N, C-alpha and C positions, 0 to 999 in steps of 0.2 A: 628381546630384553623384556623381563618381567616387569609387571606394574609396580611392584614393591621397589624394584632397583631404579625404575624411571622416576618414581616419587622421591626417593632419596637424593637422585641427581637434581631434580628440580627444587627441592629444598635447599641443597647445598648452593645451588645458584643464587636463590633469594637470599641466603645468609651472605654470601659473598657481596651481593649488591648492598646489602646493609652494614657490610663490614662487621658481620656477627658469625664468624667461623666457629667460635667456641659456643656449642649449644648450651652450655651450662650458664651462660651469662644472661640475666634477666633484667635488662634496662627497662625502666618504665616508659611508656609510650602514650602520650596524650593525643586527642584528635587534632590539636593544632600542630603538633610535632609532626604527626603522619602526614598531614596535608602539606606541610611545608617542605618535607622530604620529597614527596611525590611531585610536587610543583617544580622543585629544583630538578628532579629527574627527568620530567618531560619537557622542561623548558618553558612552560606556560601553566596555567591553572589546570590542575587534574580534575577530571570529571567528578563533581561534588555528589552527584546522585549515586554513581557507583562506588566511590569512596566512602559515603555515608552508609550505604548498606553493608559494606565490608566491616566498618568499625562498629556498627550496631550489633552485629553478629558475634564480635569478639568478647571473650569473658573478660570482665573488669574488676578491678579491686573497689573498694569503698570510695576512694578518691576519683574514680572514673578513669584511671590509667589502666593500660594493659601492657603487654610485652610484645617484642618483635616476633617471637616464637608463635605467639597466638595470632599475630596478623598473618604469618606464613601459612598456618594451618587454614585459617578462614579464606585466604586468597586461594589456596590450592582447591579448597571445597566449592568456592565460586566458579573457579575455572572449570572443574568437573561438571557442575550443573549447567553451565552455559554451553559446554561442548556437547553435552547429552542432549540439551535442547535443540542445538544446530543439527545433530544427527537425526533426532526425531523428526524435525522439519524437513530434512532431506528426504526421508522415508516417505513421509506423507505426500510430499511433492510429487515423487515418483509415483505413488498410487493414484493420485488425483490426475496426472497427466496421462497415465495409462487409461484410466476411465474415460477421460476426456476424449482421448484418441479413439477409444472403441465407439464412443457415442458419435464423434464426428464422422467416422467410416461408415456407420449405419445411416447417418443423416444423408450422406452423399449417394448411398445406394437408393434411399428412399425417394430422393429428389428425381430419380430416373425412372422410378417405378410407380409412384403414388398417382392414383387417378381420383379426381374429384367430379361431383356432379354439378348441376346448374345452381344448387344452393350453397356451393363451397363446401360440401361435406364430403370426405373421402369415402371410396367404397370400403365397407367393413367398419364403418364408424361404431364405437361401442360406448354405451353408458353403463357404468359399473355402480351399482347402489348397495352399500353394506347397511343392513338394518340392525343396529347396535342394541338399543334398549329404548324402553318407554317408561316415564314416570308419572305417578298421580293420575292413572287413567280412571275415568269416572263410571267404574263398573258397578252396576246395581244388582247383578246376579249374587246369590249366595254361594259361598264355598270358593273354589278356584276354577273358574271357567277357563276354556282353552282360548287364547288370544293369538291373533295373527295379524299380519300387515300385507295389504294387497297394493301392489305398484302397477301403474299403467302408464303408457305413453305411445303414441302413434299407433294406436290399435292393438298394442301388445299388453298382455295382463299376465303378472306373475305374483304369486302368494308365498309368503314364508311359511315353514312348518308352525303348526299351533303349539303353543307352550302353555303350562299351567302354572304361572307364577305370581298371580295375584295382580295388584294394580301397578307393580314395578317390574314387568317381565323383561328378561334379557333374551336376545334372539341370536346375535352374532352370525347372521346369514347373509350371503352375498348373492345378488341377483343381477343378471346382465341382459341388456337390451341392445338391439341393432337400431340406430338412428340414421334416418335418411334424409330429413328435412331440417330439423333442429327448430321447427317452428312451433311445437306444441310444449305446454308445461309437463313436468313430471308430477303425476298424482299419486298420493299415498293415503290409503284409508286403513283405519284400525278398527277391528271388530273382535268380538268374543262370541263364543258359542257355549251353551250349556243345555242339556236335555233337549237337543233338537232346535233350540231357539237361538236366534243371532241378535246381538245388540251392537248398534252403531256407536263407536266410542269418539270418533273425530276424524277429520281429514285435513290435507294440506295440498296446496298447488305451488309448485316450485318452477319458476321461469328457467328454461334450460340455459339461457344466456349468463346465468349466475355462475356457470361452470366453464366459461369461455376460456379462462386461463389454463385449462386442461390438468391443473393440478388437483390432487385429492383433497377434498374439503370436507371436514367434520363439523357438524353444527347441531344444535338443539332447535327444534321447531315447535311453535305453539300449535296445538291442535284446535280446529274450528269445528262447531257443531254444524247441523244442516242448515241453520239459518245464518251462518257466517260469523257468529258470535264466538269469541274466544273461551275455551274451556280451560280446566285447571291441568289437563294433560299435556304432555310434551313428548316428542319423539326425536330420538337421536340417530342421525343418518350420517354416513360417510359416502360422498359421491365424487366420481370423476368421470369425466366425459372426454374421450379422445376422438376429435373430429378431423384431426390432421396430424398424423405421425410426424411429418416433415416440421410443422411448427412446434410439436411437442418436443422433438429431439433438438431442434434449435435452441428452445429455452433451456434444455438440459445443458447443452454445451455452453451456452452463457452462464448458467450457474457454476458450472465446473470452473470456467474463466474466473468468476468471482472468488471461488474457493482457493484456486490457485494464486491469484493476486494477493488474497489476505495472508495466505501461508508464506508467500515470498517476503511480504512486509514484516511478518513475525520473524522470519529467518534473518532478515536484514537487521531487525532490532537487536536479536541475540548476538549476531556477528559484531554489531556496533558496540555492544556492551563488552564482548570479549576482547575487541581491539583496544577499547579504552582500558581494559585491565592489564592488557600486555605493554601498553604504550611506555610505562616507566621502565619495564624490564624486556627490551626487545629480544633478548637471548631465549626468552621462553616461547616465543612466537614460532609457529611452524613456518619455516621458509617457504615462500612462494604460495602461502595459503590463499591470499586474496587474488593473486594473479591467476590461480587455478579455478576460481569459482565459476567462471563462464565455461569451462570445459565440462562441468557436471551437468549442464543443461541439455538435454536430449535434442537432437537436430530437429525434430519434428516440431519445436516450439521456438523457431527463430524469430517469431514476431515479438517475443517476450525480452530478446536480448538487450536491445537499446534500453528499455526501461530499467532492467536489472543492472546493465553495466554503468548506467548513470548514477543509480543508487550506490554501486560498489565505489564509484569515483569519490563519492563524498562520505563514505563509511569508515574506511580504514585509512586514517591520516597518520603518516609515519614521518618522522624528521627526514629531510632532505639535505644532503650534504650541499654546502653552499657553493655551488658550481660558478664557473665563469659565466655561463648563460644567465643564471639568476642575478649575479652581480651586475652584468651589462644591462639586464632589463630594469633593474632598480636605477642605474645611472641615467639611462635614456629617459625614464619616467620623470626623473627630477628635471632634467632639462626641458622636458615637454611641459611640465607645470610652469616653469619661469617663462617660456615663450607664450604659452596660453594666457598667463596673467598679464602680460604686455599687451597682447591682442585685445583681451577682454577689458583692459582699462577703458577703452573708448567704444569698442564694438559691442560689448555687453550681450553676447549670446553664449551662455555658459555651458552649452553642450560640450565644448572642447574640454571642460574640466571633469565631466563624467568619467572619462576613460581614466586619469590617474586617480581619481576618487575610488572608484570601483577596484582598481589594481591594488592600491595601498590597503583598502578596507579588507579585501580577501587575503592580502599577505600578512598583515599584522594579526589577523585573527586565525592564521594558520589553515585558511580555506582556499589556498591558491591552487585549486585542483585543475586537472585537465579540462573538465567541464566549464570552470570559470574562465580559464584562459581562452577557450573557444569562444565564449560570449564576449569577452573583452576585445578579441580580435575582430569579431563582427561589429562591435561598437566603434572600433577605430575606423572601418569601412564606411560606417554610416557618418561618422564625423567628417571623413574626407568628401563625401558626397556633398554635405551640407556646406563645407568650406567652399568647394568648387563652384556650387550654385551662387554663394555669396559673392565670390570674387568675379564671376562672370557679370553678375548684375551691378556690383558696385565699384569694382576696382578702377575702372576708367573714370567713373563719375567722381570718385574721391581724389583720384591723382591729378586729373587735369582741370577740373571744373570748380575746384574749391572756391576760388576768389569770385568766380561768376555768381556764386551763391551768397556773397557777403561775408565769407570767412575771412578772419584776420590771418596774419602770417603764422601765428602760433597755432591756431586751429588748422590751417593748412598744412603746416609741418607735422602735426600730430596724426592727421588722417593719412598722410603719406607714409609715416612710420608704421601705422596700423596695417595698411596695405601691403608693405615691403614684409612685415613679420607674418602676415596672413599667408604670403606666399611661401615663406620659410617654413612655417608651421605646417602647411599642406605637404610640403616635401619631406619635412622631418617625420610626419605620420607614416610615410611610406617606409622609413627605417624603423620606426617604433613596431609597425606591424610585422616586419621581417624578423626583428629580434623576439618579438612574443611568439611568433610562429616557431621559431627554432627552440625556444623555452617549452613550448607545447610539446613539440616532437621529442624532446628530451625527456620530459616527465612521463610520456606514454611508454617510450621505448624502454626505459629504466624500471617501469613498474611503479613509480613514485606517485602517489595521489595526494600529497599534502606537503606543501613548502612551509617550513617554520621560519620565522623572522630571525635575523642575526641577533646574537646575544651580545 
């Protein structure tokens, strides 16, 4: 199917949704009219950020109104942009995961082969120094003398090629040293020569521990004279010390993990916006797109699946048909509230009310996801344990010994009612847990990740 034909079909579908099959009709559309319609279509407030961005891009007349056709045009443009961003994020993720896998494979190989000395330095440790440039060198010779930089460490001495570029020479030369102890500083001395004479221009001593992170560092250093006083000259160096390839590659793998995590979050944001865009028009959504997201993740990255799945659970909220399981869960939760209020009239430990409170909050906000249901089930278990502990400690005391503690008949009766309903509530929580469990299984098996409240 060609792109042009697909676009026509999607445009026709949106027109049908708006009841605008006649493309020549140009009814005026204000922002409040658009949001009222989208709210009605979704059954709850439509995402105001996404909707506001769409309306802002729409061409408007002097009175601030626009047309349905203009909305459809901008809507499809937004869909195309978000889809492209999701595809780009997918490509970047594949590339990041490939590079991470390569680094991880090298890391495992080095763990078996790398040898370190008594100083904790690997065999073949290298210090790479790039002499980039110098500024404001205090040259007293006339003309353009030849300037060079001498580097030394652990008995090794290397020197750059001499360049004739006045007080601000550029070198762009890289020198490499083998480091065995890491106990000495890196020394850099700048000199110039003219007519067989040499002039000292400044030096610096840099502790090698400054480069323990094994990352390449570029920095300007102030040059000192022979007495240790600061001169006006400065030296620009790029330095990297690799003393353990295992540690270096481990840090590389961690950085790839950070890049992957950030890209996954970006992708999920784009998918969330795309899902919000589709919510009023489910016919435009690619069937099963959300359910297939986990299949696109390479098997080598199973450690990321729970995190991504949890985000997917809360990202694509679509209306759920009001099944018998959902109605039954609502009914038992209402009964739960009544029994809990009776118990807490006198017992006053309100953890029992957290379960229905969380259930109805997530339900009416359209966030009753599998993740939320799983947490509510765990909260029911905790409430059962707390109830059981309370009953073991207090039921006999309240039921049989109320008069011994000076309680009147009314107080004694109330305490017995509370104990009786506490046992009822404990047993009822078992039924609540079972019904929530069935609802959770239904949501997961049908691929529904958001329940909308009854209209």
